[in-house]
C-alpha positions, 0 to 999 in steps of 0.5 A: 378650557376654564382652569380657574377651578383647578387645583395645584397639587404640586410645585417645583417639579421639572419635566415630570415624565411619569405620573401614576397613582399606586394601589394605595392612592398615592401619586408618584412622579419621576422628574428629569433633572436640569442640565448644565450644572456647575458648582465650583465647590463641588467639582465645577462641571458636575452635570454628567452624573448630576443631578440625579433623576428624582422619584417624588411621592406627591402629597396631594393633601398639602396643596402646592407643596414645593419639591425644589425646582428651580432652587434645588437639585439632588446629588447623583454622584459627586467627585470623592471628598465633595459630596454627601452621598446620592440623594443629598439635596443641594442649592442651585449655584444661582440661589446659593447666596440667597435664603434658598441655600443648601440648608433651605433645600434640605428642609 
């Protein structure tokens, strides 16, 4: 197969297990979050309840729009006093001290 004429409609998705067009012509995808998530500032081993799985509305009108992976993950449930609530986006531990920090992930 020749993929040279293909179109990249999204980047930064991880293990999208469900892709579907809705009745309005919008593409949706469900992602499985990454494993082995450890961030000492958020409770160290937080992978049992994080990252949350994501339902992404994929904007095909912006080719190759980045959806975060492998730099960012979405909060599911963090220990009391550490998180900002379900759906908050955080940087992966290995990228926190680069330009891809928590603020970058939330843009």
